[in-house]
N, C-alpha and C positions, 0 to 999 in steps of 0.2 A: 504494500500500500504506500502511496506517495505521502510521506509524512509532512511535507511542506503544504500540500493541499489540505491535509487533515488539520493542520494547525490553523490555516486560514478559515476552514469550515467551523472549527470550534470557536474561533473569535466571532464569526458572524452569528453563530447560535447564541453565544454568551451576551453579545451586545444587542441582539434582536434586529439587525439590519445590515445590509451590504455596505451602505454609505458609512455608517459608524465604524464598521470593521476596517474599511479601506482607509479612513482617516486615522484610525488608531495604529494601523500597520504601515502607514505611509505608502500605500499602494493606490493605484487608480481603481475606480469601480469596475471597469471592464476586466481588469486583471483579476480581481477577486471573483467576478462572475465566471470567468474562464476556468479558474481553478476549481470552483464548485462543480461546474459541469464535468470537468475531467474526473473528479472524484466520483460523481454519480455514475459516469460511464464505466469507471473501473470496477465499482462494486455491483453495478447492475440494478440500482434502486434510486428512486427520487428521494432527496434528503430534505429539501425545503420547498415551501409553497408560498406564493405571495398572499399577504393579508393586510389590506389597506396600504399604508406606507411602510410597513415592516414585513417581516417574514414569519412563517409558522413552520415548525419542524414536523415532518412526517413521523410515524412510529419508527421507521428505519433511521431517520435523522436523529430522533431523540436518543435511540440506543447508541448510535455511533458517537454522538456528542458526549454522553456519559462515559463511554469507554475511552474516548480521546482525552477527556479531562483527566481521567485517572492516569493515563499514559504520561501526560505532560506534568502532572503533579509528581509522578515518580521520577521523571527526568530532573525536575527541580530539586527533589530530595537527594538524588544521586550527586548532583553538583554541590549541594550544601554539605552532605556527609563527606565528600572528597575534600572540600575546603577545610572542614573541621579536622579531618585526618591529617592533612598536610600542616595545619596550624597547631596540631596536638591539642585541640580544644574539643569540647563535647557539649551537646545540647540534648535535652529530652523534651518532647512535645506531648502533652497528655490532654485528652478530652475526657470530661467526666460529667455525668448527670448530677443533679442537685444533692442527693443524699450522700453519696460517697465523698464528694469534695467538702461538704460542710461538717460531716460527723465522723468520718472514718479515715480518710486519707491524710489530713494535715499532720498528725504526729509521725506518720511513716515518711512523708515527704520531708519533714523537718529533720528527722534522724538521718535520712539518706543524704540530705544537703550538708549536714554537719560532718558526715563521714567522707563526703566528696565535694569539698567547697569549690573546686574548679569547674564543676558541671553546672551549666545553666538550665533551669527548669522552667518551662512555660506551661500553664494549665488554662484550658478554656472550658467554660461552662455551657452546657446545652441539654436538651432533652435526649431521650434514648435514641430517637431517629437521627438527630443531628450528630450525635457522637458516632454512631455506626457509619454515617456518611463521611465524616471526617477521616475515620480509619480507612474506609474503602478508597477514598480519594488521595491517600498518602499525605494528607494535611497534618496528621499527627502520627506519632509512633504507635500508640495504643490508646485504648479508652477504658473507662470504668462505667458500668451501667447496672442498675438495679431493676430487675423485672422477673416475672414469673414464667414468661414464655420467651424462648430464644430460637433463632434459626435464620441463617443466611448462608447461601452456598459458598460465598467467598470469605466468610469470617469464621474464626474459631473462638469459642467462649470457654474460659477456664473459671470454674466456680471457686470463689474465695471464701465466702461464708454465708450463712443464712441470717436474715435480719427479721426479727419478730415485728409484727405490726399490731398496734393496739387501738381499740376504740377508746376515745378519751372525751371527757366532759368536764364541766366546772364542778368543784366539790359540792356545790349546792344543788346539783342536778338530781332528780329523783332516782336515777339509775346509777349514781356514783357508787363504785365499789360493790355493785350488785352483779349477780350471775343471771343472765337472761338468755332467751333464745333469739335466733336471727329474726324470727317473725315479730318479736316484740320491738326490735329495732326499726322495723318498717314504718312504724307510726311516729318516729322521732324526726324532728327538724334537723337536717343534716347539712354540713358544709362540704360541698363537692369541690374537687379540684378541677382544673381546666381540662378540656378535651385534649387528648394526646399525652396526658400524665399517666405514668405507669401505676401510680397510686389509684387513680380513677379506674383504670382497667382492673386492678386487683379488687377494688370495692365491688364492681359490677360482677366479677367472676364469683366472688364469695356468695352473694345473694342468689345468683343463678344456680350455683352448686347446691345450695340448700333449698332451692325452689321457693324462695321467699321474695315478696315484692321489694323493689328498691325503696329505700327510705325517702321521705319527702325532701324535696330540694328547698332548703331554707336560704342558702347562699351558694354562689359559685365563686371561688377565689382562685386567682392565679398565684400560686406559690404556697409551699408548705408552711413556711414561717408565718405568713399572713393568716393562714387558716388556723394555726395553733393559737395565735394571738386573739382571734375572735372568740375561740372557746374559753381562753383564759379570762376574757372580759365578761363571760357569763352567758354566751349564746350558743345553743346547739351542740352538736356532736360531730366529730370527724375521725378519720382513720389516719394514723401517723406511725412512722417507724419508731421503735422503742428508743433508739439512740437520740431522737430529737425531743423526747418528752420525759425521759426518766428523771432528770433533775427537777423538772417542774412538778412531777408527781411526788417525789420525795419531799419537796419544800411545801407541798400543799396547794400549789397553784392550779393543779389539774388532778383529776381522778380517773381511774381506769374502769371500764365496763367489761366484765368478763363474759365470754360467750360459751354456752354449753357445747361441748364436743367440737370445738373449732380451734385448730392450731394455725393461725394466720401468719404467713411469712412470705417474703420474697428473697431472692438470692442476689448477692453481689458477684458480678462476673468481670473478669478481665477480657476485653474484646481486642483481638488482634487479627491480622491478615493471615490466611492459610499459607500464603506464598512466602511469609517470613520464616526462615528456617532457624535462625539463631534467636534464643530467648534474650530479652532485654535484661541487663544487669539489675535494673530497678525492680523488675518483676521477681527476679531471684531473691533480691533483698526483701521484697514484700512477703514472699512465701516463707522466708525464715522467721518473720515476725508475726505470722498469722495467729499464733497461740495467744498473743497479747490482745488481739481484736475479738477473739471468741469468748 
């Protein structure tokens, strides 16, 4: 495949138009158009279609754009790693969902940095989907996600530990410190997380598993911390990882609601590319310290 034409195509797809891509790459519009046509003829499929003043990717075009971006991210990563190798420097890029980076990873990262002061560490925060995409696109070295269901043909997931999830309320709530059934929770005002949150997926799966109606939507909050603060202020109930609420329960700001015959948890996974053969030294370091997290 002509990589020059592929690079031009990915720029057109990314910027949403031939004119923008031509200006960005200091090429003429006809030159860009010719390269796109050559690429289409080479692979035997139409890649873009006109849409108003811009373009729209065909299904084949969308697939090739995603694969091309991964290729060029990998190219950039190779250049960066070579530069670091020649300069005897090192960097680690990590993507993480909210729970690991706020409640589990900081002490491990701190200890690793103290043991390896010369290594630069960069951490980005995102939801599970964005973390997986960053790993796939070679934007980061690996990621950390908390979820109950995993699966991607190009990724591997190594389980780190299980994280208990608790239903929590204000201590003045009638169900505080009580043991109840899932059906009883269906009548409670509940604080839901935003769509796309793994905690929301977990909540829905729990009630479906017990064949119980979902609880009433009292509020929908974007963010775990924000949801917990609403409960601390005296309203409703929410589902939260134990790491995020154990101190507040101990101090009396929150109370737990116990569920009959339910062990609710999600797992923390290290997410990496199947094509990566060598294990990252940071992951090796993490694995030796897992007993302190459990």
